[in-house]
VEXROLO-140478 format. One record per residue (C-alpha): residue in one letter; z, x, y. Coordinates in pm, 1 decimal. Layout:
% VEXROLO-140478
r r:a; w:Z; u:X; v:Y;
...
% end
This chain:
% VEXROLO-140478
r r:m; w:-3048.9; u:-1557.3; v:1589.5;
r r:e; w:-3089.7; u:-1821.4; v:1320.1;
r r:d; w:-2964.0; u:-1582.4; v:1050.4;
r r:f; w:-2654.9; u:-1502.2; v:1255.8;
r r:f; w:-2534.3; u:-1862.0; v:1260.4;
r r:n; w:-2582.8; u:-1894.5; v:886.1;
r r:v; w:-2237.0; u:-1744.9; v:846.1;
r r:l; w:-2084.5; u:-1646.7; v:513.6;
r r:k; w:-1743.0; u:-1761.7; v:400.5;
r r:v; w:-1484.1; u:-1484.5; v:390.7;
r r:k; w:-1399.1; u:-1547.1; v:24.8;
r r:d; w:-1766.9; u:-1515.5; v:-71.2;
r r:f; w:-1795.6; u:-1193.1; v:127.9;
r r:i; w:-1490.6; u:-1050.7; v:-47.8;
r r:t; w:-1655.4; u:-1130.6; v:-381.9;
r r:i; w:-1951.2; u:-914.6; v:-272.2;
r r:l; w:-1723.0; u:-630.1; v:-163.2;
r r:k; w:-1522.3; u:-635.5; v:-487.1;
r r:a; w:-1841.8; u:-591.3; v:-689.3;
r r:l; w:-1933.3; u:-266.9; v:-511.3;
r r:p; w:-1875.0; u:53.9; v:-710.0;
r r:v; w:-1573.3; u:269.2; v:-637.6;
r r:g; w:-1615.7; u:628.1; v:-525.4;
r r:g; w:-1564.5; u:946.8; v:-721.7;
r r:k; w:-1246.4; u:1122.7; v:-824.5;
r r:q; w:-1095.2; u:1462.9; v:-763.7;
r r:e; w:-812.7; u:1668.5; v:-911.1;
r r:v; w:-538.5; u:1764.5; v:-667.5;
r r:k; w:-189.3; u:1908.2; v:-676.3;
r r:l; w:82.8; u:1645.6; v:-702.6;
r r:a; w:206.4; u:1731.7; v:-352.7;
r r:q; w:-140.4; u:1647.1; v:-215.9;
r r:a; w:-157.7; u:1309.4; v:-389.3;
r r:r; w:89.2; u:1135.7; v:-158.3;
r r:g; w:-39.9; u:794.2; v:-55.9;
r r:r; w:-360.7; u:826.2; v:-260.9;
r r:y; w:-474.6; u:617.9; v:-558.3;
r r:l; w:-468.1; u:737.5; v:-917.3;
r r:a; w:-807.8; u:773.2; v:-1083.0;
r r:e; w:-663.3; u:800.4; v:-1433.4;
r r:d; w:-409.8; u:631.5; v:-1654.9;
r r:i; w:-102.4; u:850.9; v:-1687.1;
r r:v; w:-2.8; u:862.0; v:-2054.0;
r r:s; w:331.1; u:1008.5; v:-2153.3;
r r:f; w:347.9; u:1242.4; v:-2450.8;
r r:e; w:725.2; u:1267.9; v:-2440.9;
r r:y; w:1035.0; u:1053.6; v:-2407.8;
r r:l; w:1217.1; u:1010.7; v:-2076.8;
r r:p; w:1501.1; u:1080.9; v:-2112.4;
r r:a; w:1439.2; u:1307.4; v:-2410.5;
r r:t; w:1784.5; u:1232.5; v:-2558.9;
r r:n; w:2069.9; u:986.7; v:-2515.8;
r r:r; w:2232.6; u:1119.6; v:-2198.6;
r r:s; w:2552.0; u:1046.7; v:-2013.1;
r r:s; w:2517.6; u:878.9; v:-1673.9;
r r:m; w:2877.8; u:963.6; v:-1580.5;
r r:d; w:3131.4; u:1243.3; v:-1597.1;
r r:g; w:3390.6; u:1157.0; v:-1858.5;
r r:y; w:3435.1; u:1143.5; v:-2235.0;
r r:a; w:3175.8; u:1065.4; v:-2501.1;
r r:v; w:3332.4; u:825.6; v:-2750.9;
r r:r; w:3265.1; u:579.9; v:-3028.7;
r r:s; w:3291.5; u:250.2; v:-2839.3;
r r:k; w:3482.5; u:74.1; v:-3117.9;
r r:d; w:3761.0; u:331.9; v:-3077.9;
r r:t; w:3827.1; u:198.7; v:-2725.8;
r r:f; w:3843.9; u:-172.9; v:-2801.4;
r r:g; w:4162.0; u:-328.1; v:-2661.3;
r r:a; w:4242.5; u:-34.5; v:-2432.6;
r r:s; w:4417.5; u:-121.1; v:-2105.8;
r r:e; w:4651.9; u:24.8; v:-1846.3;
r r:a; w:4946.9; u:-132.3; v:-2027.5;
r r:n; w:4822.9; u:-53.1; v:-2376.7;
r r:p; w:4604.7; u:260.3; v:-2368.3;
r r:v; w:4419.4; u:413.7; v:-2660.9;
r r:y; w:4475.8; u:780.5; v:-2745.3;
r r:l; w:4190.9; u:1002.1; v:-2867.0;
r r:e; w:4176.4; u:1367.0; v:-2964.4;
r r:i; w:3945.8; u:1590.7; v:-2757.9;
r r:s; w:3737.2; u:1786.6; v:-3005.4;
r r:g; w:3534.5; u:1986.8; v:-2751.1;
r r:q; w:3291.5; u:1952.7; v:-2462.3;
r r:v; w:2914.9; u:1931.6; v:-2413.8;
r r:a; w:2742.1; u:2157.2; v:-2160.6;
r r:i; w:2452.4; u:2024.9; v:-1954.0;
r r:d; w:2196.6; u:2235.5; v:-2145.0;
r r:e; w:2342.9; u:2180.6; v:-2492.0;
r r:i; w:2209.1; u:1962.7; v:-2773.0;
r r:p; w:2522.4; u:1894.1; v:-2982.6;
r r:q; w:2483.7; u:1895.9; v:-3360.0;
r r:d; w:2829.4; u:1802.5; v:-3489.4;
r r:r; w:2886.3; u:1433.1; v:-3551.0;
r r:l; w:3165.8; u:1265.3; v:-3355.3;
r r:e; w:3411.5; u:1108.9; v:-3598.6;
r r:s; w:3643.9; u:814.5; v:-3538.9;
r r:g; w:3947.2; u:897.3; v:-3327.2;
r r:l; w:3773.1; u:1187.6; v:-3152.4;
r r:c; w:3597.8; u:1232.9; v:-2817.7;
r r:v; w:3432.0; u:1514.9; v:-2625.8;
r r:r; w:3429.0; u:1600.5; v:-2259.3;
r r:i; w:3085.6; u:1535.6; v:-2106.5;
r r:v; w:2916.7; u:1564.1; v:-1767.3;
r r:t; w:2642.1; u:1357.0; v:-1609.0;
r r:g; w:2308.5; u:1438.3; v:-1771.5;
r r:s; w:2452.4; u:1591.0; v:-2088.7;
r r:t; w:2334.8; u:1479.0; v:-2432.7;
r r:l; w:2568.9; u:1263.4; v:-2638.3;
r r:p; w:2671.4; u:1405.8; v:-2976.4;
r r:p; w:2564.6; u:1219.4; v:-3291.6;
r r:g; w:2801.5; u:929.4; v:-3357.8;
r r:a; w:2890.8; u:873.0; v:-2991.5;
r r:d; w:2752.3; u:557.4; v:-2834.8;
r r:s; w:2921.5; u:534.3; v:-2495.0;
r r:v; w:3101.5; u:725.5; v:-2223.1;
r r:v; w:3441.1; u:652.8; v:-2071.3;
r r:m; w:3439.2; u:738.0; v:-1701.8;
r r:v; w:3682.9; u:1011.2; v:-1603.8;
r r:e; w:3849.5; u:763.3; v:-1366.7;
r r:h; w:3952.6; u:548.2; v:-1664.5;
r r:a; w:4109.1; u:829.9; v:-1866.0;
r r:h; w:4400.9; u:1071.2; v:-1834.2;
r r:e; w:4450.9; u:1393.6; v:-2025.9;
r r:m; w:4803.0; u:1410.4; v:-2161.6;
r r:g; w:4811.6; u:1784.3; v:-2218.2;
r r:g; w:4698.0; u:1968.7; v:-2524.2;
r r:q; w:4397.1; u:1795.7; v:-2678.4;
r r:t; w:4490.0; u:1430.2; v:-2623.1;
r r:v; w:4338.0; u:1190.4; v:-2370.8;
r r:e; w:4463.2; u:846.9; v:-2276.2;
r r:i; w:4185.2; u:582.6; v:-2250.3;
r r:r; w:4280.7; u:298.3; v:-2015.5;
r r:k; w:3967.0; u:83.5; v:-2026.7;
r r:p; w:3735.5; u:-14.5; v:-2314.3;
r r:v; w:3362.1; u:52.9; v:-2311.3;
r r:a; w:3080.2; u:-144.5; v:-2470.6;
r r:p; w:2816.0; u:17.9; v:-2691.6;
r r:w; w:2580.4; u:232.3; v:-2481.4;
r r:e; w:2785.3; u:181.5; v:-2164.9;
r r:n; w:2730.0; u:464.7; v:-1913.9;
r r:v; w:2448.2; u:602.3; v:-2131.4;
r r:m; w:2079.6; u:657.4; v:-2048.8;
r r:l; w:1903.8; u:591.3; v:-2378.2;
r r:k; w:1629.2; u:812.5; v:-2516.6;
r r:g; w:1297.5; u:675.2; v:-2388.9;
r r:e; w:1467.9; u:418.0; v:-2166.0;
r r:d; w:1245.7; u:522.0; v:-1874.2;
r r:i; w:930.1; u:601.1; v:-2070.7;
r r:t; w:853.1; u:634.9; v:-2439.7;
r r:s; w:599.0; u:866.8; v:-2596.1;
r r:n; w:239.6; u:735.2; v:-2582.7;
r r:d; w:332.3; u:483.9; v:-2311.1;
r r:v; w:96.8; u:433.6; v:-2017.4;
r r:a; w:347.6; u:526.7; v:-1750.2;
r r:l; w:116.6; u:461.4; v:-1452.6;
r r:r; w:-216.9; u:283.3; v:-1430.3;
r r:a; w:-533.0; u:399.0; v:-1258.0;
r r:g; w:-557.0; u:235.5; v:-917.3;
r r:m; w:-186.7; u:263.6; v:-839.2;
r r:k; w:-83.4; u:423.3; v:-511.9;
r r:v; w:111.1; u:747.4; v:-545.9;
r r:s; w:436.2; u:640.3; v:-380.9;
r r:a; w:758.1; u:841.7; v:-384.5;
r r:p; w:893.6; u:675.1; v:-703.2;
r r:r; w:558.9; u:723.2; v:-880.8;
r r:a; w:547.8; u:1085.7; v:-769.7;
r r:g; w:888.8; u:1115.5; v:-934.0;
r r:i; w:748.6; u:981.0; v:-1261.2;
r r:l; w:457.4; u:1224.1; v:-1243.3;
r r:a; w:693.4; u:1513.8; v:-1177.3;
r r:a; w:922.5; u:1408.6; v:-1461.4;
r r:l; w:620.2; u:1410.6; v:-1694.1;
r r:g; w:522.6; u:1758.0; v:-1579.9;
r r:r; w:200.4; u:1650.6; v:-1408.6;
r r:e; w:137.6; u:1932.6; v:-1163.7;
r r:n; w:-219.4; u:1808.8; v:-1110.1;
r r:v; w:-351.1; u:1451.6; v:-1103.9;
r r:d; w:-687.7; u:1281.3; v:-1061.7;
r r:i; w:-712.0; u:1062.7; v:-752.0;
r r:g; w:-987.9; u:857.3; v:-594.8;
r r:v; w:-1189.6; u:1042.3; v:-333.9;
r r:a; w:-1119.0; u:909.8; v:14.6;
r r:p; w:-1440.9; u:823.8; v:197.2;
r r:r; w:-1550.2; u:1010.5; v:506.4;
r r:v; w:-1559.7; u:763.4; v:793.5;
r r:g; w:-1778.0; u:797.4; v:1101.6;
r r:i; w:-1698.8; u:597.0; v:1414.0;
r r:i; w:-1946.6; u:497.9; v:1683.9;
r r:s; w:-1858.1; u:304.5; v:1999.0;
r r:t; w:-2145.4; u:129.5; v:2174.8;
r r:g; w:-2149.7; u:-9.1; v:2525.9;
r r:d; w:-2281.4; u:79.1; v:2870.8;
r r:e; w:-1942.4; u:-18.0; v:3010.5;
r r:l; w:-1747.9; u:245.4; v:2815.5;
r r:v; w:-1620.9; u:578.0; v:2947.7;
r r:p; w:-1418.8; u:851.7; v:2771.2;
r r:i; w:-1042.5; u:814.6; v:2785.8;
r r:s; w:-1023.9; u:1127.7; v:3001.9;
r r:q; w:-1202.5; u:948.0; v:3286.7;
r r:t; w:-1075.4; u:694.3; v:3536.7;
r r:p; w:-1308.1; u:395.1; v:3495.0;
r r:a; w:-1491.3; u:263.0; v:3799.6;
r r:p; w:-1503.3; u:-114.5; v:3857.1;
r r:g; w:-1687.2; u:-280.1; v:3568.7;
r r:y; w:-1610.7; u:2.1; v:3324.0;
r r:i; w:-1337.3; u:46.9; v:3063.3;
r r:r; w:-1209.9; u:336.3; v:2856.0;
r r:d; w:-1323.5; u:365.1; v:2494.6;
r r:v; w:-1024.1; u:229.2; v:2304.7;
r r:n; w:-1184.5; u:134.0; v:1973.7;
r r:s; w:-1291.2; u:486.6; v:1875.8;
r r:h; w:-927.6; u:588.1; v:1873.4;
r r:t; w:-768.4; u:277.6; v:1722.3;
r r:l; w:-1026.3; u:262.4; v:1442.5;
r r:a; w:-991.6; u:635.9; v:1377.4;
r r:h; w:-614.7; u:600.2; v:1356.1;
r r:i; w:-641.4; u:315.0; v:1105.4;
r r:a; w:-895.6; u:498.6; v:887.6;
r r:a; w:-690.3; u:818.7; v:892.3;
r r:e; w:-383.2; u:625.4; v:778.9;
r r:e; w:-586.9; u:526.6; v:471.8;
r r:g; w:-638.1; u:893.4; v:386.1;
r r:c; w:-994.3; u:910.5; v:517.0;
r r:e; w:-1153.7; u:1206.9; v:688.9;
r r:v; w:-1264.0; u:1072.0; v:1026.8;
r r:n; w:-1552.0; u:1184.3; v:1248.5;
r r:i; w:-1584.4; u:1033.7; v:1595.9;
r r:y; w:-1936.8; u:1026.1; v:1742.2;
r r:g; w:-1839.2; u:916.6; v:2088.8;
r r:i; w:-1992.9; u:656.9; v:2315.3;
r r:v; w:-2351.1; u:540.7; v:2265.9;
r r:p; w:-2526.8; u:336.8; v:2539.0;
r r:d; w:-2678.5; u:-3.7; v:2471.3;
r r:l; w:-3020.7; u:132.7; v:2383.2;
r r:k; w:-3172.3; u:56.9; v:2043.6;
r r:d; w:-3318.1; u:403.6; v:1984.7;
r r:e; w:-2992.8; u:579.5; v:2073.4;
r r:v; w:-2785.9; u:346.4; v:1856.5;
r r:q; w:-3026.7; u:402.6; v:1568.7;
r r:a; w:-3023.5; u:781.8; v:1610.6;
r r:s; w:-2643.0; u:783.6; v:1609.0;
r r:l; w:-2638.5; u:567.5; v:1297.1;
r r:v; w:-2879.6; u:797.5; v:1113.8;
r r:k; w:-2670.8; u:1103.7; v:1199.6;
r r:a; w:-2340.9; u:935.2; v:1108.7;
r r:l; w:-2480.0; u:805.2; v:778.9;
r r:d; w:-2599.7; u:1152.6; v:688.6;
r r:e; w:-2250.7; u:1296.7; v:741.5;
r r:n; w:-2023.6; u:1014.6; v:619.2;
r r:d; w:-1974.8; u:759.5; v:344.7;
r r:v; w:-1878.1; u:471.5; v:573.7;
r r:v; w:-1976.3; u:416.8; v:936.4;
r r:l; w:-1786.6; u:185.0; v:1170.1;
r r:v; w:-1982.3; u:68.6; v:1473.7;
r r:s; w:-1777.3; u:-89.2; v:1749.7;
r r:g; w:-1966.1; u:-334.8; v:1969.3;
r r:g; w:-2324.9; u:-453.2; v:1968.0;
r r:s; w:-2284.7; u:-670.5; v:1657.3;
r r:s; w:-2350.6; u:-1006.8; v:1822.5;
r r:v; w:-2686.2; u:-1151.0; v:1938.2;
r r:g; w:-2682.2; u:-1081.1; v:2311.2;
r r:n; w:-2946.2; u:-895.2; v:2508.7;
r r:r; w:-2741.0; u:-572.7; v:2486.2;
r r:d; w:-2645.7; u:-601.5; v:2118.7;
r r:f; w:-2859.2; u:-358.9; v:1919.4;
r r:t; w:-2657.5; u:-278.4; v:1605.7;
r r:l; w:-2848.5; u:-522.8; v:1385.2;
r r:t; w:-3188.0; u:-420.1; v:1524.0;
r r:a; w:-3104.2; u:-51.8; v:1484.7;
r r:l; w:-2988.3; u:-100.2; v:1126.7;
r r:s; w:-3298.6; u:-299.7; v:1035.9;
r r:g; w:-3513.5; u:-9.1; v:1152.9;
r r:i; w:-3354.6; u:241.7; v:914.5;
r r:e; w:-3554.3; u:289.7; v:594.4;
r r:g; w:-3368.8; u:170.2; v:285.7;
r r:m; w:-3100.7; u:-14.5; v:482.6;
r r:e; w:-2998.4; u:-354.8; v:345.9;
r r:v; w:-2813.9; u:-586.6; v:583.3;
r r:i; w:-2590.1; u:-785.4; v:350.9;
r r:v; w:-2396.1; u:-988.6; v:604.7;
r r:h; w:-2437.6; u:-1076.9; v:969.8;
r r:g; w:-2184.8; u:-1339.5; v:1062.0;
r r:l; w:-1866.5; u:-1455.3; v:892.4;
r r:a; w:-1684.8; u:-1788.1; v:903.8;
r r:l; w:-1399.1; u:-1601.3; v:1064.4;
r r:s; w:-1216.9; u:-1603.4; v:1395.5;
r r:p; w:-1180.6; u:-1356.3; v:1547.7;
r r:g; w:-1459.2; u:-1152.9; v:1391.5;
r r:k; w:-1752.7; u:-1393.1; v:1356.6;
r r:p; w:-2026.2; u:-1138.2; v:1448.7;
r r:t; w:-1923.2; u:-887.8; v:1180.4;
r r:i; w:-2207.7; u:-695.0; v:1016.5;
r r:f; w:-2202.4; u:-527.6; v:676.5;
r r:a; w:-2496.2; u:-317.9; v:558.2;
r r:r; w:-2569.0; u:-74.1; v:278.8;
r r:k; w:-2803.3; u:214.7; v:218.7;
r r:g; w:-2759.0; u:346.7; v:-133.4;
r r:d; w:-2397.3; u:453.0; v:-159.7;
r r:k; w:-2345.8; u:457.6; v:218.6;
r r:y; w:-2203.0; u:160.8; v:409.8;
r r:v; w:-2203.5; u:38.8; v:769.4;
r r:w; w:-1964.7; u:-206.0; v:932.8;
r r:g; w:-2064.4; u:-360.1; v:1263.3;
r r:l; w:-1740.6; u:-465.2; v:1431.0;
r r:p; w:-1675.9; u:-673.7; v:1741.4;
r r:g; w:-1630.4; u:-471.8; v:2058.1;
r r:q; w:-1319.8; u:-665.1; v:2157.9;
r r:v; w:-1017.9; u:-457.1; v:2062.1;
r r:t; w:-810.8; u:-727.4; v:1895.2;
r r:s; w:-1106.7; u:-877.0; v:1708.9;
r r:a; w:-1203.0; u:-536.5; v:1571.3;
r r:q; w:-850.6; u:-470.1; v:1449.1;
r r:i; w:-824.4; u:-808.8; v:1275.9;
r r:v; w:-1148.3; u:-736.1; v:1086.6;
r r:m; w:-1014.4; u:-391.8; v:998.7;
r r:l; w:-689.5; u:-538.7; v:869.1;
r r:i; w:-827.0; u:-814.6; v:650.1;
r r:l; w:-1157.6; u:-661.4; v:535.7;
r r:v; w:-1223.5; u:-295.0; v:617.6;
r r:i; w:-887.7; u:-152.7; v:507.1;
r r:p; w:-907.3; u:-328.6; v:166.6;
r r:f; w:-1267.2; u:-203.0; v:139.2;
r r:l; w:-1165.5; u:158.6; v:207.8;
r r:r; w:-892.3; u:126.1; v:-54.0;
r r:h; w:-1139.1; u:-26.7; v:-299.9;
r r:l; w:-1368.2; u:274.7; v:-261.3;
r r:q; w:-1069.9; u:494.2; v:-351.1;
r r:g; w:-1012.8; u:294.3; v:-668.8;
r r:k; w:-710.2; u:89.3; v:-563.2;
r r:s; w:-646.0; u:-196.1; v:-801.2;
r r:d; w:-643.0; u:-544.3; v:-644.9;
r r:s; w:-720.8; u:-406.2; v:-300.0;
r r:f; w:-839.9; u:-746.9; v:-177.0;
r r:d; w:-544.2; u:-938.4; v:-320.6;
r r:l; w:-356.8; u:-1051.3; v:-10.6;
r r:n; w:-60.3; u:-1151.4; v:-226.5;
r r:k; w:10.6; u:-779.3; v:-267.6;
r r:d; w:85.4; u:-748.2; v:104.4;
r r:f; w:424.8; u:-811.7; v:257.0;
r r:f; w:470.1; u:-1163.1; v:393.5;
r r:l; w:758.3; u:-1338.9; v:563.3;
r r:r; w:816.8; u:-1714.8; v:562.7;
r r:a; w:858.1; u:-1870.0; v:905.7;
r r:r; w:830.1; u:-2200.2; v:1090.4;
r r:l; w:558.4; u:-2249.7; v:1348.7;
r r:s; w:676.8; u:-2300.7; v:1707.0;
r r:r; w:385.2; u:-2522.8; v:1814.2;
r r:n; w:61.7; u:-2684.6; v:1703.2;
r r:i; w:-244.2; u:-2462.3; v:1652.2;
r r:a; w:-595.0; u:-2607.5; v:1646.1;
r r:s; w:-860.4; u:-2468.0; v:1413.4;
r r:k; w:-1219.8; u:-2547.7; v:1327.3;
r r:y; w:-1285.5; u:-2685.1; v:979.3;
r r:g; w:-1492.7; u:-2447.8; v:766.1;
r r:r; w:-1372.9; u:-2134.9; v:946.3;
r r:e; w:-1092.8; u:-1897.5; v:850.7;
r r:d; w:-872.9; u:-1826.8; v:1151.4;
r r:y; w:-619.0; u:-1550.6; v:1207.5;
r r:v; w:-355.6; u:-1599.7; v:1475.2;
r r:r; w:-127.3; u:-1328.8; v:1611.0;
r r:v; w:239.2; u:-1426.8; v:1623.0;
r r:r; w:571.0; u:-1279.2; v:1723.5;
r r:l; w:887.9; u:-1359.8; v:1533.5;
r r:k; w:1222.7; u:-1477.9; v:1662.5;
r r:k; w:1540.3; u:-1609.4; v:1501.6;
r r:d; w:1672.5; u:-1959.8; v:1560.0;
r r:g; w:2002.7; u:-1975.4; v:1378.1;
r r:t; w:1916.0; u:-1921.2; v:1013.6;
r r:r; w:1545.3; u:-1990.4; v:1065.5;
r r:i; w:1265.8; u:-1750.1; v:1154.2;
r r:i; w:1019.4; u:-1889.7; v:1406.0;
r r:a; w:657.0; u:-1776.7; v:1440.3;
r r:v; w:544.8; u:-1798.7; v:1803.1;
r r:p; w:168.0; u:-1766.2; v:1863.3;
r r:v; w:86.9; u:-1484.5; v:2104.9;
r r:p; w:-138.5; u:-1616.7; v:2381.6;
r r:g; w:-419.6; u:-1405.0; v:2513.3;
r r:k; w:-786.2; u:-1333.9; v:2468.5;
r r:s; w:-929.0; u:-1099.8; v:2207.5;
r r:g; w:-985.4; u:-820.7; v:2458.3;
r r:l; w:-624.2; u:-798.7; v:2571.3;
r r:l; w:-427.0; u:-502.8; v:2438.1;
r r:k; w:-88.0; u:-659.3; v:2498.9;
r r:t; w:-148.6; u:-919.2; v:2228.4;
r r:l; w:-147.4; u:-634.1; v:1976.4;
r r:l; w:174.7; u:-489.3; v:2113.3;
r r:e; w:356.0; u:-822.7; v:2123.8;
r r:a; w:251.6; u:-940.6; v:1776.8;
r r:d; w:478.8; u:-885.0; v:1477.0;
r r:g; w:222.5; u:-1024.6; v:1237.4;
r r:i; w:-65.3; u:-1263.8; v:1179.3;
r r:i; w:-96.9; u:-1598.9; v:1009.4;
r r:r; w:-402.7; u:-1727.6; v:829.4;
r r:i; w:-541.5; u:-2076.5; v:876.5;
r r:a; w:-754.0; u:-2160.7; v:573.2;
r r:e; w:-1116.1; u:-2268.5; v:612.1;
r r:n; w:-1042.2; u:-2617.7; v:476.7;
r r:c; w:-776.3; u:-2683.7; v:739.9;
r r:e; w:-819.3; u:-2825.1; v:1090.8;
r r:g; w:-508.1; u:-2661.1; v:1225.2;
r r:l; w:-135.6; u:-2632.2; v:1178.1;
r r:s; w:145.4; u:-2843.6; v:1318.2;
r r:q; w:469.9; u:-2750.2; v:1484.5;
r r:d; w:741.9; u:-2670.8; v:1228.9;
r r:d; w:490.3; u:-2613.4; v:948.3;
r r:e; w:598.0; u:-2336.9; v:712.4;
r r:v; w:364.7; u:-2038.9; v:748.1;
r r:m; w:334.5; u:-1703.7; v:574.0;
r r:v; w:336.2; u:-1423.2; v:829.6;
r r:r; w:158.9; u:-1105.8; v:726.5;
r r:l; w:350.6; u:-827.0; v:896.0;
r r:v; w:147.9; u:-567.6; v:1085.8;
% end
């Protein structure tokens, strides 16, 4: 029990997690890389675009030929031809001439801009009236403007989002290396738990955490294995841990992480050969009894049994850890998450030396956004449904005051 109350600061724990090695990598088809993290720098060996291309339908011109053009005093140019979408023109465009061009076509040598078709009028024959001037390179996508040859277009550790998939496709990357997503095993402990298919008798509750934790891990691209409900018996908890560790890279144990008479996660872990318990207890609320242990390249998280507490620990620690194993850059950098500025609706007390996370809902008050703390204990599901986000109270702070500006992390 003494070790439990020697809690570790969250920032020091994150330093430990960041030093752990990332997992392996695998080659997949681009279509399979959605939402995963690159395990290689993507270097371009070509220019994007490959040539100076028109971004509009209209007329490729020498921009100085259009200076002074207006509705009242148009400029007249001779149309010397047109450029097809798949053509690389060779003839130089001389002064006083223009060519018809469509979006995506390559500009001829000598042309440095495009007059939009809306700002021109063909007079008949081969003459066009230009009614608006263009600046050099106006309506033109320059060669290499997106990416130049030998550029690092994307860095290892970046998430393959839709725009980044577009870059990969444009570079012809049919296959890419991504970080291997860990296999995650989930164990729920507790004599009071019953499967969700059963109607619980008085004193019993359905197993919620197996399903919420599995959902969160699956959203991070992990393969999830659920091991069901394990009673509060040390030998059974240990046997389930051994099996889950053999079949997974990360094991999440819900419940049994505290120091009560029915809490056996720590004891069970300590009885497994080669297991190193790195943390038991964090200066964190909710989530103080969190356990983190390691056996070689396998990891175990002991999470609080209370639903809300478990999800807070998942949000601020386990999800970044799962992303770190997949090679995500800056996975523990909270500044990378989406925050919203708001004003606090009331005072919130906090204990000095402990990092607190408070669930809030958001409402508008004129032009201001107000963060309203969601009341309720850590075992109540409705606090999760009502919350729009969470706010962090730093360890060196004894609370927040009404109307303080807070950063709300949206969930």
